[in-house]
TORKETOR-943822 format. One record per atom (N, C-alpha, C): residue number from 1; atom name; x, y, z negated. Coordinates in Angstrom, 1 decimal, padded with zeros to 4 digits. Example, Ala and Ser with C-alpha at 12.3 -4.5 7.8 and 13.67 -1.06 7.14 Angstrom:
+-----+----+--------+--------+--------+
:   i : at :      x :      y :      z :
+-----+----+--------+--------+--------+
:   1 :  N :  013.2 : -005.7 : -007.8 :
:   1 : CA :  012.3 : -004.5 : -007.8 :
:   1 :  C :  013.2 : -003.3 : -007.8 :
:   2 :  N :  012.8 : -002.2 : -007.1 :
:   2 : CA :  013.7 : -001.1 : -007.1 :
:   2 :  C :  012.9 :  000.0 : -007.9 :
+-----+----+--------+--------+--------+
END
This chain:
+-----+----+--------+--------+--------+
:   i : at :      x :      y :      z :
+-----+----+--------+--------+--------+
:   1 :  N :  000.8 : -001.2 :  000.0 :
:   1 : CA :  000.0 :  000.0 :  000.0 :
:   1 :  C :  000.9 :  001.2 :  000.0 :
:   2 :  N :  000.4 :  002.3 :  000.7 :
:   2 : CA :  001.2 :  003.5 :  000.8 :
:   2 :  C :  001.2 :  004.2 : -000.6 :
:   3 :  N :  002.3 :  005.0 : -000.9 :
:   3 : CA :  002.3 :  005.7 : -002.2 :
:   3 :  C :  001.2 :  006.6 : -002.4 :
:   4 :  N :  000.6 :  006.6 : -003.6 :
:   4 : CA : -000.5 :  007.4 : -003.9 :
:   4 :  C : -000.3 :  008.9 : -003.6 :
:   5 :  N :  000.8 :  009.5 : -003.9 :
:   5 : CA :  000.9 :  011.0 : -003.6 :
:   5 :  C :  000.8 :  011.3 : -002.1 :
:   6 :  N :  001.1 :  010.4 : -001.3 :
:   6 : CA :  001.0 :  010.6 :  000.2 :
:   6 :  C : -000.4 :  010.5 :  000.7 :
:   7 :  N : -001.4 :  010.0 : -000.1 :
:   7 : CA : -002.7 :  009.8 :  000.4 :
:   7 :  C : -003.7 :  010.4 : -000.6 :
:   8 :  N : -003.3 :  011.5 : -001.3 :
:   8 : CA : -004.2 :  012.1 : -002.3 :
:   8 :  C : -004.1 :  013.6 : -002.4 :
:   9 :  N : -005.2 :  014.2 : -002.8 :
:   9 : CA : -005.2 :  015.6 : -003.2 :
:   9 :  C : -005.2 :  015.7 : -004.7 :
:  10 :  N : -004.3 :  016.4 : -005.2 :
:  10 : CA : -004.2 :  016.6 : -006.7 :
:  10 :  C : -004.1 :  018.1 : -007.0 :
:  11 :  N : -004.9 :  018.5 : -008.0 :
:  11 : CA : -004.8 :  019.9 : -008.4 :
:  11 :  C : -005.3 :  020.0 : -009.9 :
:  12 :  N : -005.1 :  021.1 : -010.5 :
:  12 : CA : -005.5 :  021.3 : -011.9 :
:  12 :  C : -006.0 :  022.7 : -012.1 :
:  13 :  N : -006.7 :  022.9 : -013.1 :
:  13 : CA : -007.3 :  024.2 : -013.5 :
:  13 :  C : -007.4 :  024.3 : -015.0 :
:  14 :  N : -007.1 :  025.5 : -015.5 :
:  14 : CA : -007.3 :  025.8 : -016.9 :
:  14 :  C : -008.7 :  026.4 : -017.1 :
:  15 :  N : -009.5 :  025.9 : -018.0 :
:  15 : CA : -010.8 :  026.4 : -018.3 :
:  15 :  C : -010.8 :  026.8 : -019.7 :
:  16 :  N : -011.3 :  028.0 : -020.0 :
:  16 : CA : -011.3 :  028.5 : -021.4 :
:  16 :  C : -012.6 :  027.9 : -022.1 :
:  17 :  N : -012.5 :  026.7 : -022.3 :
:  17 : CA : -013.6 :  025.9 : -023.1 :
:  17 :  C : -013.0 :  024.6 : -023.6 :
:  18 :  N : -013.6 :  024.1 : -024.5 :
:  18 : CA : -013.1 :  022.8 : -025.1 :
:  18 :  C : -013.4 :  021.6 : -024.1 :
:  19 :  N : -012.6 :  020.5 : -024.3 :
:  19 : CA : -012.9 :  019.4 : -023.4 :
:  19 :  C : -014.3 :  018.9 : -023.5 :
:  20 :  N : -014.9 :  019.0 : -024.7 :
:  20 : CA : -016.3 :  018.5 : -024.8 :
:  20 :  C : -017.3 :  019.5 : -024.1 :
:  21 :  N : -017.0 :  020.8 : -024.0 :
:  21 : CA : -017.8 :  021.7 : -023.2 :
:  21 :  C : -017.7 :  021.4 : -021.7 :
:  22 :  N : -016.5 :  021.1 : -021.3 :
:  22 : CA : -016.3 :  020.8 : -019.9 :
:  22 :  C : -017.0 :  019.4 : -019.6 :
:  23 :  N : -016.8 :  018.5 : -020.4 :
:  23 : CA : -017.4 :  017.1 : -020.2 :
:  23 :  C : -018.9 :  017.2 : -020.1 :
:  24 :  N : -019.5 :  018.0 : -020.9 :
:  24 : CA : -020.9 :  018.2 : -020.9 :
:  24 :  C : -021.4 :  018.6 : -019.5 :
:  25 :  N : -020.7 :  019.5 : -018.9 :
:  25 : CA : -021.0 :  020.0 : -017.5 :
:  25 :  C : -020.8 :  018.9 : -016.5 :
:  26 :  N : -020.0 :  017.9 : -016.8 :
:  26 : CA : -019.7 :  016.8 : -015.9 :
:  26 :  C : -020.6 :  015.6 : -016.1 :
:  27 :  N : -021.3 :  015.5 : -017.2 :
:  27 : CA : -022.0 :  014.3 : -017.6 :
:  27 :  C : -023.5 :  014.6 : -017.6 :
:  28 :  N : -024.0 :  015.8 : -017.4 :
:  28 : CA : -025.4 :  016.1 : -017.3 :
:  28 :  C : -025.8 :  016.3 : -015.9 :
:  29 :  N : -026.7 :  015.4 : -015.3 :
:  29 : CA : -027.0 :  015.5 : -013.9 :
:  29 :  C : -027.6 :  016.8 : -013.5 :
:  30 :  N : -028.4 :  017.5 : -014.3 :
:  30 : CA : -028.9 :  018.8 : -014.0 :
:  30 :  C : -027.8 :  019.8 : -013.8 :
:  31 :  N : -026.8 :  019.7 : -014.6 :
:  31 : CA : -025.7 :  020.7 : -014.5 :
:  31 :  C : -024.7 :  020.3 : -013.4 :
:  32 :  N : -024.5 :  019.0 : -013.2 :
:  32 : CA : -023.6 :  018.6 : -012.1 :
:  32 :  C : -024.2 :  019.0 : -010.8 :
:  33 :  N : -025.5 :  018.9 : -010.7 :
:  33 : CA : -026.2 :  019.3 : -009.4 :
:  33 :  C : -025.9 :  020.8 : -009.1 :
:  34 :  N : -025.7 :  021.6 : -010.1 :
:  34 : CA : -025.4 :  023.0 : -009.8 :
:  34 :  C : -024.0 :  023.3 : -009.3 :
:  35 :  N : -023.0 :  022.5 : -009.7 :
:  35 : CA : -021.6 :  022.8 : -009.4 :
:  35 :  C : -020.9 :  021.9 : -008.4 :
:  36 :  N : -021.5 :  020.7 : -008.2 :
:  36 : CA : -020.8 :  019.7 : -007.4 :
:  36 :  C : -020.7 :  020.1 : -005.9 :
:  37 :  N : -019.6 :  020.0 : -005.3 :
:  37 : CA : -019.4 :  020.2 : -003.9 :
:  37 :  C : -018.8 :  021.6 : -003.6 :
:  38 :  N : -018.4 :  021.8 : -002.4 :
:  38 : CA : -017.8 :  023.0 : -001.9 :
:  38 :  C : -018.8 :  024.2 : -002.0 :
:  39 :  N : -018.3 :  025.4 : -001.9 :
:  39 : CA : -019.2 :  026.6 : -001.9 :
:  39 :  C : -020.3 :  026.4 : -000.9 :
:  40 :  N : -021.5 :  026.9 : -001.3 :
:  40 : CA : -022.6 :  026.9 : -000.4 :
:  40 :  C : -023.5 :  025.6 : -000.4 :
:  41 :  N : -023.0 :  024.5 : -001.1 :
:  41 : CA : -023.7 :  023.3 : -001.1 :
:  41 :  C : -024.6 :  023.3 : -002.3 :
:  42 :  N : -025.8 :  022.6 : -002.2 :
:  42 : CA : -026.7 :  022.3 : -003.3 :
:  42 :  C : -026.8 :  020.8 : -003.3 :
:  43 :  N : -027.4 :  020.3 : -004.4 :
:  43 : CA : -027.5 :  018.8 : -004.6 :
:  43 :  C : -028.8 :  018.4 : -005.1 :
:  44 :  N : -029.3 :  017.2 : -004.6 :
:  44 : CA : -030.4 :  016.5 : -005.2 :
:  44 :  C : -029.8 :  015.2 : -005.8 :
:  45 :  N : -030.0 :  015.0 : -007.1 :
:  45 : CA : -029.5 :  013.8 : -007.7 :
:  45 :  C : -030.6 :  012.8 : -007.7 :
:  46 :  N : -030.4 :  011.6 : -007.2 :
:  46 : CA : -031.4 :  010.6 : -007.1 :
:  46 :  C : -031.2 :  009.6 : -008.2 :
:  47 :  N : -030.0 :  009.3 : -008.6 :
:  47 : CA : -029.7 :  008.3 : -009.6 :
:  47 :  C : -028.3 :  008.7 : -010.2 :
:  48 :  N : -028.2 :  008.7 : -011.6 :
:  48 : CA : -027.0 :  009.1 : -012.3 :
:  48 :  C : -026.9 :  008.2 : -013.5 :
:  49 :  N : -026.4 :  007.0 : -013.3 :
:  49 : CA : -026.2 :  006.0 : -014.4 :
:  49 :  C : -024.8 :  006.2 : -014.9 :
:  50 :  N : -024.6 :  007.2 : -015.9 :
:  50 : CA : -023.3 :  007.6 : -016.3 :
:  50 :  C : -022.6 :  006.7 : -017.3 :
:  51 :  N : -022.1 :  005.6 : -016.7 :
:  51 : CA : -021.4 :  004.6 : -017.5 :
:  51 :  C : -020.6 :  003.8 : -016.5 :
:  52 :  N : -019.5 :  003.1 : -017.0 :
:  52 : CA : -018.7 :  002.3 : -016.0 :
:  52 :  C : -019.6 :  001.3 : -015.4 :
:  53 :  N : -019.5 :  001.2 : -014.0 :
:  53 : CA : -020.3 :  000.3 : -013.3 :
:  53 :  C : -021.6 :  000.9 : -012.8 :
:  54 :  N : -022.0 :  002.1 : -013.4 :
:  54 : CA : -023.2 :  002.7 : -013.0 :
:  54 :  C : -023.2 :  003.4 : -011.6 :
:  55 :  N : -024.4 :  003.5 : -011.0 :
:  55 : CA : -024.5 :  004.1 : -009.7 :
:  55 :  C : -024.8 :  005.6 : -009.8 :
:  56 :  N : -024.2 :  006.3 : -008.9 :
:  56 : CA : -024.5 :  007.8 : -008.7 :
:  56 :  C : -024.9 :  008.0 : -007.3 :
:  57 :  N : -026.1 :  008.3 : -007.0 :
:  57 : CA : -026.6 :  008.6 : -005.7 :
:  57 :  C : -027.1 :  010.0 : -005.6 :
:  58 :  N : -026.7 :  010.8 : -004.6 :
:  58 : CA : -027.1 :  012.2 : -004.5 :
:  58 :  C : -027.1 :  012.5 : -003.0 :
:  59 :  N : -027.9 :  013.6 : -002.7 :
:  59 : CA : -027.8 :  014.2 : -001.4 :
:  59 :  C : -027.2 :  015.6 : -001.5 :
:  60 :  N : -026.1 :  015.8 : -000.8 :
:  60 : CA : -025.6 :  017.1 : -000.8 :
:  60 :  C : -026.2 :  017.9 :  000.4 :
:  61 :  N : -026.7 :  019.1 :  000.2 :
:  61 : CA : -027.3 :  019.9 :  001.2 :
:  61 :  C : -026.3 :  021.0 :  001.6 :
:  62 :  N : -025.8 :  020.9 :  002.8 :
:  62 : CA : -024.8 :  021.9 :  003.3 :
:  62 :  C : -025.4 :  023.2 :  003.6 :
:  63 :  N : -024.6 :  024.2 :  003.6 :
:  63 : CA : -025.0 :  025.5 :  004.0 :
:  63 :  C : -025.5 :  025.6 :  005.5 :
:  64 :  N : -025.1 :  024.6 :  006.3 :
:  64 : CA : -025.4 :  024.5 :  007.7 :
:  64 :  C : -026.8 :  023.8 :  007.9 :
:  65 :  N : -027.5 :  023.4 :  006.8 :
:  65 : CA : -028.8 :  022.8 :  006.9 :
:  65 :  C : -028.7 :  021.3 :  007.0 :
:  66 :  N : -027.5 :  020.7 :  007.0 :
:  66 : CA : -027.3 :  019.3 :  007.1 :
:  66 :  C : -027.4 :  018.7 :  005.7 :
:  67 :  N : -027.9 :  017.4 :  005.7 :
:  67 : CA : -028.0 :  016.7 :  004.4 :
:  67 :  C : -026.9 :  015.6 :  004.5 :
:  68 :  N : -026.2 :  015.4 :  003.4 :
:  68 : CA : -025.1 :  014.4 :  003.3 :
:  68 :  C : -025.4 :  013.5 :  002.2 :
:  69 :  N : -025.9 :  012.3 :  002.5 :
:  69 : CA : -026.2 :  011.3 :  001.4 :
:  69 :  C : -024.8 :  010.8 :  000.9 :
:  70 :  N : -024.8 :  010.6 : -000.4 :
:  70 : CA : -023.6 :  010.1 : -001.1 :
:  70 :  C : -023.9 :  009.0 : -002.1 :
:  71 :  N : -023.1 :  008.0 : -002.1 :
:  71 : CA : -023.2 :  007.0 : -003.2 :
:  71 :  C : -021.8 :  006.7 : -003.7 :
:  72 :  N : -021.8 :  006.7 : -005.1 :
:  72 : CA : -020.6 :  006.4 : -005.8 :
:  72 :  C : -020.9 :  005.4 : -006.9 :
:  73 :  N : -019.8 :  004.9 : -007.5 :
:  73 : CA : -019.9 :  004.0 : -008.7 :
:  73 :  C : -019.0 :  004.6 : -009.7 :
:  74 :  N : -019.5 :  004.7 : -010.9 :
:  74 : CA : -018.6 :  005.2 : -012.0 :
:  74 :  C : -017.7 :  004.0 : -012.4 :
:  75 :  N : -016.4 :  004.3 : -012.4 :
:  75 : CA : -015.4 :  003.3 : -012.7 :
:  75 :  C : -014.8 :  003.5 : -014.1 :
:  76 :  N : -014.7 :  004.7 : -014.5 :
:  76 : CA : -014.2 :  005.0 : -015.9 :
:  76 :  C : -014.9 :  006.2 : -016.4 :
:  77 :  N : -015.4 :  006.1 : -017.6 :
:  77 : CA : -016.0 :  007.2 : -018.3 :
:  77 :  C : -015.5 :  007.2 : -019.7 :
:  78 :  N : -014.8 :  008.2 : -020.1 :
:  78 : CA : -014.3 :  008.3 : -021.5 :
:  78 :  C : -014.7 :  009.7 : -022.0 :
:  79 :  N : -015.6 :  009.7 : -023.0 :
:  79 : CA : -016.2 :  010.9 : -023.4 :
:  79 :  C : -015.1 :  012.0 : -023.7 :
:  80 :  N : -015.3 :  013.2 : -023.2 :
:  80 : CA : -014.4 :  014.3 : -023.4 :
:  80 :  C : -013.0 :  014.1 : -022.8 :
:  81 :  N : -012.8 :  013.0 : -022.0 :
:  81 : CA : -011.4 :  012.8 : -021.5 :
:  81 :  C : -011.4 :  012.4 : -020.0 :
:  82 :  N : -012.2 :  011.5 : -019.5 :
:  82 : CA : -012.1 :  011.0 : -018.1 :
:  82 :  C : -013.4 :  010.8 : -017.5 :
:  83 :  N : -013.5 :  011.2 : -016.2 :
:  83 : CA : -014.7 :  011.0 : -015.4 :
:  83 :  C : -014.1 :  010.4 : -014.1 :
:  84 :  N : -014.4 :  009.2 : -013.7 :
:  84 : CA : -013.8 :  008.6 : -012.5 :
:  84 :  C : -014.9 :  007.9 : -011.7 :
:  85 :  N : -014.9 :  008.1 : -010.4 :
:  85 : CA : -015.8 :  007.5 : -009.5 :
:  85 :  C : -015.1 :  006.8 : -008.3 :
:  86 :  N : -015.7 :  005.8 : -007.8 :
:  86 : CA : -015.3 :  005.3 : -006.4 :
:  86 :  C : -016.4 :  005.7 : -005.5 :
:  87 :  N : -016.1 :  006.5 : -004.5 :
:  87 : CA : -017.1 :  006.9 : -003.5 :
:  87 :  C : -017.2 :  005.8 : -002.5 :
:  88 :  N : -018.4 :  005.3 : -002.3 :
:  88 : CA : -018.7 :  004.1 : -001.5 :
:  88 :  C : -019.1 :  004.3 : -000.1 :
:  89 :  N : -019.7 :  005.4 :  000.3 :
:  89 : CA : -020.2 :  005.6 :  001.7 :
:  89 :  C : -019.4 :  006.7 :  002.3 :
:  90 :  N : -019.3 :  006.6 :  003.7 :
:  90 : CA : -018.6 :  007.6 :  004.4 :
:  90 :  C : -017.1 :  007.5 :  004.1 :
:  91 :  N : -016.5 :  008.6 :  003.6 :
:  91 : CA : -015.1 :  008.6 :  003.2 :
:  91 :  C : -014.9 :  007.8 :  001.9 :
:  92 :  N : -014.1 :  006.7 :  002.0 :
:  92 : CA : -013.9 :  006.0 :  000.8 :
:  92 :  C : -012.7 :  006.6 :  000.0 :
:  93 :  N : -012.9 :  006.8 : -001.3 :
:  93 : CA : -011.9 :  007.4 : -002.2 :
:  93 :  C : -012.2 :  007.1 : -003.6 :
:  94 :  N : -011.2 :  007.3 : -004.5 :
:  94 : CA : -011.4 :  007.3 : -005.9 :
:  94 :  C : -011.1 :  008.7 : -006.4 :
:  95 :  N : -012.0 :  009.2 : -007.2 :
:  95 : CA : -011.8 :  010.6 : -007.7 :
:  95 :  C : -011.7 :  010.4 : -009.2 :
:  96 :  N : -010.6 :  010.9 : -009.8 :
:  96 : CA : -010.4 :  010.9 : -011.2 :
:  96 :  C : -010.2 :  012.3 : -011.7 :
:  97 :  N : -011.0 :  012.7 : -012.7 :
:  97 : CA : -011.0 :  014.0 : -013.4 :
:  97 :  C : -010.6 :  013.7 : -014.8 :
:  98 :  N : -009.5 :  014.3 : -015.2 :
:  98 : CA : -009.0 :  014.1 : -016.6 :
:  98 :  C : -009.0 :  015.4 : -017.3 :
:  99 :  N : -009.4 :  015.4 : -018.6 :
:  99 : CA : -009.5 :  016.6 : -019.4 :
:  99 :  C : -008.5 :  016.5 : -020.6 :
: 100 :  N : -007.7 :  017.5 : -020.8 :
: 100 : CA : -006.8 :  017.6 : -021.9 :
: 100 :  C : -006.8 :  018.9 : -022.6 :
: 101 :  N : -006.9 :  018.9 : -023.9 :
: 101 : CA : -006.8 :  020.2 : -024.6 :
: 101 :  C : -005.5 :  020.9 : -024.2 :
: 102 :  N : -005.6 :  022.2 : -024.0 :
: 102 : CA : -004.5 :  023.0 : -023.6 :
: 102 :  C : -004.6 :  024.4 : -024.1 :
: 103 :  N : -003.8 :  024.8 : -025.1 :
: 103 : CA : -004.0 :  026.1 : -025.7 :
: 103 :  C : -005.4 :  026.4 : -026.2 :
: 104 :  N : -006.0 :  027.4 : -025.8 :
: 104 : CA : -007.4 :  027.8 : -026.2 :
: 104 :  C : -008.4 :  027.1 : -025.3 :
: 105 :  N : -008.0 :  026.2 : -024.4 :
: 105 : CA : -009.0 :  025.6 : -023.5 :
: 105 :  C : -008.7 :  024.2 : -023.1 :
: 106 :  N : -009.0 :  023.9 : -021.9 :
: 106 : CA : -008.8 :  022.6 : -021.3 :
: 106 :  C : -008.1 :  022.6 : -020.0 :
: 107 :  N : -007.2 :  021.7 : -019.8 :
: 107 : CA : -006.6 :  021.5 : -018.5 :
: 107 :  C : -007.4 :  020.4 : -017.8 :
: 108 :  N : -008.0 :  020.8 : -016.6 :
: 108 : CA : -008.7 :  019.8 : -015.8 :
: 108 :  C : -007.8 :  019.4 : -014.7 :
: 109 :  N : -007.5 :  018.1 : -014.7 :
: 109 : CA : -006.7 :  017.5 : -013.6 :
: 109 :  C : -007.6 :  016.7 : -012.7 :
: 110 :  N : -007.5 :  017.0 : -011.4 :
: 110 : CA : -008.4 :  016.4 : -010.4 :
: 110 :  C : -007.6 :  015.7 : -009.4 :
: 111 :  N : -007.8 :  014.4 : -009.2 :
: 111 : CA : -007.0 :  013.6 : -008.2 :
: 111 :  C : -008.0 :  012.8 : -007.4 :
: 112 :  N : -008.0 :  013.0 : -006.1 :
: 112 : CA : -008.8 :  012.3 : -005.1 :
: 112 :  C : -007.9 :  011.5 : -004.2 :
: 113 :  N : -008.0 :  010.1 : -004.3 :
: 113 : CA : -007.1 :  009.2 : -003.7 :
: 113 :  C : -007.8 :  008.5 : -002.6 :
: 114 :  N : -007.3 :  008.5 : -001.3 :
: 114 : CA : -007.9 :  007.9 : -000.2 :
: 114 :  C : -007.1 :  006.5 :  000.0 :
: 115 :  N : -007.7 :  005.7 :  000.9 :
: 115 : CA : -007.1 :  004.4 :  001.1 :
: 115 :  C : -005.8 :  004.4 :  001.9 :
: 116 :  N : -005.7 :  005.3 :  002.8 :
: 116 : CA : -004.5 :  005.4 :  003.7 :
: 116 :  C : -004.1 :  006.8 :  003.9 :
: 117 :  N : -002.8 :  007.0 :  004.2 :
: 117 : CA : -002.3 :  008.3 :  004.5 :
: 117 :  C : -003.0 :  008.9 :  005.7 :
: 118 :  N : -003.2 :  008.1 :  006.7 :
: 118 : CA : -003.8 :  008.5 :  008.0 :
: 118 :  C : -005.2 :  009.1 :  007.7 :
: 119 :  N : -006.0 :  008.4 :  006.9 :
: 119 : CA : -007.3 :  008.9 :  006.6 :
: 119 :  C : -007.2 :  010.2 :  005.9 :
: 120 :  N : -006.4 :  010.3 :  004.9 :
: 120 : CA : -006.3 :  011.5 :  004.1 :
: 120 :  C : -005.8 :  012.7 :  005.0 :
: 121 :  N : -004.8 :  012.4 :  005.8 :
: 121 : CA : -004.3 :  013.5 :  006.6 :
: 121 :  C : -005.3 :  014.1 :  007.6 :
: 122 :  N : -006.2 :  013.3 :  008.1 :
: 122 : CA : -007.3 :  013.7 :  009.0 :
: 122 :  C : -008.2 :  014.8 :  008.3 :
: 123 :  N : -008.4 :  014.7 :  007.0 :
: 123 : CA : -009.3 :  015.6 :  006.3 :
: 123 :  C : -008.6 :  016.4 :  005.2 :
: 124 :  N : -007.3 :  016.4 :  005.1 :
: 124 : CA : -006.6 :  017.0 :  004.0 :
: 124 :  C : -006.9 :  018.5 :  003.9 :
: 125 :  N : -007.0 :  019.2 :  004.9 :
: 125 : CA : -007.2 :  020.7 :  004.8 :
: 125 :  C : -008.6 :  020.9 :  004.2 :
: 126 :  N : -009.6 :  020.2 :  004.7 :
: 126 : CA : -010.9 :  020.4 :  004.2 :
: 126 :  C : -011.0 :  020.0 :  002.7 :
: 127 :  N : -010.4 :  018.8 :  002.4 :
: 127 : CA : -010.4 :  018.3 :  001.0 :
: 127 :  C : -009.8 :  019.3 :  000.1 :
: 128 :  N : -008.6 :  019.9 :  000.4 :
: 128 : CA : -007.9 :  020.8 : -000.4 :
: 128 :  C : -008.8 :  022.0 : -000.8 :
: 129 :  N : -009.4 :  022.6 :  000.2 :
: 129 : CA : -010.3 :  023.7 :  000.0 :
: 129 :  C : -011.5 :  023.3 : -000.8 :
: 130 :  N : -012.2 :  022.2 : -000.4 :
: 130 : CA : -013.4 :  021.8 : -001.1 :
: 130 :  C : -013.1 :  021.5 : -002.6 :
: 131 :  N : -012.0 :  020.8 : -002.9 :
: 131 : CA : -011.6 :  020.5 : -004.3 :
: 131 :  C : -011.4 :  021.7 : -005.1 :
: 132 :  N : -010.7 :  022.7 : -004.5 :
: 132 : CA : -010.5 :  023.9 : -005.3 :
: 132 :  C : -011.8 :  024.6 : -005.6 :
: 133 :  N : -012.7 :  024.6 : -004.6 :
: 133 : CA : -014.0 :  025.2 : -004.8 :
: 133 :  C : -014.8 :  024.5 : -005.9 :
: 134 :  N : -014.7 :  023.2 : -005.8 :
: 134 : CA : -015.3 :  022.3 : -006.9 :
: 134 :  C : -014.9 :  022.7 : -008.3 :
: 135 :  N : -013.6 :  022.9 : -008.4 :
: 135 : CA : -013.0 :  023.3 : -009.7 :
: 135 :  C : -013.5 :  024.7 : -010.2 :
: 136 :  N : -013.6 :  025.6 : -009.2 :
: 136 : CA : -014.0 :  026.9 : -009.6 :
: 136 :  C : -015.5 :  026.9 : -009.9 :
: 137 :  N : -016.3 :  026.1 : -009.2 :
: 137 : CA : -017.7 :  026.0 : -009.5 :
: 137 :  C : -017.9 :  025.3 : -010.9 :
: 138 :  N : -017.1 :  024.3 : -011.2 :
: 138 : CA : -017.2 :  023.6 : -012.5 :
: 138 :  C : -016.9 :  024.7 : -013.6 :
: 139 :  N : -015.9 :  025.5 : -013.4 :
: 139 : CA : -015.5 :  026.5 : -014.4 :
: 139 :  C : -016.7 :  027.4 : -014.6 :
: 140 :  N : -017.3 :  027.9 : -013.5 :
: 140 : CA : -018.5 :  028.8 : -013.6 :
: 140 :  C : -019.6 :  028.1 : -014.4 :
: 141 :  N : -019.9 :  026.9 : -014.1 :
: 141 : CA : -021.0 :  026.2 : -014.8 :
: 141 :  C : -020.6 :  026.0 : -016.3 :
: 142 :  N : -019.4 :  025.7 : -016.6 :
: 142 : CA : -019.0 :  025.6 : -018.0 :
: 142 :  C : -019.2 :  026.9 : -018.8 :
: 143 :  N : -018.8 :  028.0 : -018.2 :
: 143 : CA : -018.9 :  029.3 : -018.8 :
: 143 :  C : -020.4 :  029.7 : -018.8 :
: 144 :  N : -021.2 :  029.3 : -017.8 :
: 144 : CA : -022.6 :  029.6 : -017.8 :
: 144 :  C : -023.3 :  028.9 : -019.0 :
: 145 :  N : -022.8 :  027.7 : -019.3 :
: 145 : CA : -023.4 :  026.9 : -020.4 :
: 145 :  C : -023.0 :  027.5 : -021.7 :
: 146 :  N : -022.0 :  028.3 : -021.8 :
: 146 : CA : -021.6 :  028.9 : -023.0 :
: 146 :  C : -022.4 :  030.3 : -023.2 :
: 147 :  N : -023.1 :  030.7 : -022.2 :
: 147 : CA : -023.8 :  032.0 : -022.2 :
: 147 :  C : -022.9 :  033.1 : -021.8 :
: 148 :  N : -021.8 :  032.8 : -021.1 :
: 148 : CA : -020.9 :  033.8 : -020.6 :
: 148 :  C : -021.5 :  034.4 : -019.4 :
: 149 :  N : -021.2 :  035.7 : -019.1 :
: 149 : CA : -021.8 :  036.3 : -017.9 :
: 149 :  C : -021.4 :  035.7 : -016.6 :
+-----+----+--------+--------+--------+
END
């Protein structure tokens, strides 16, 4: 198998909130529907069985009017620490989001690993922008949940 760094997008973000506050925004389907996906996307959650082996089905509604059905399986869930899914339809990947206390907040580490370098390289530019937007939207939702402006 090809080395993971060659077939993955990895990034991190500091969020001024505790790991439990961040995790709440990642584990509540109503909240995740507000922040999941790149800018301009909205979501309809159909199933969200938030435990290892559980199914997550949603439709992402793009700003272009297109609907994008998604199905994933939760592979690891550790309260206030780890959220990991295997995306099963379309582009196959494993997404791991790790939370660590850092200073006055949380470091969110996001890693999306594809099966092959070739697959990743075909969509790397889109993935990098979309993942950065996802992290920014997550931060906005976490702060919204705290009552921040």
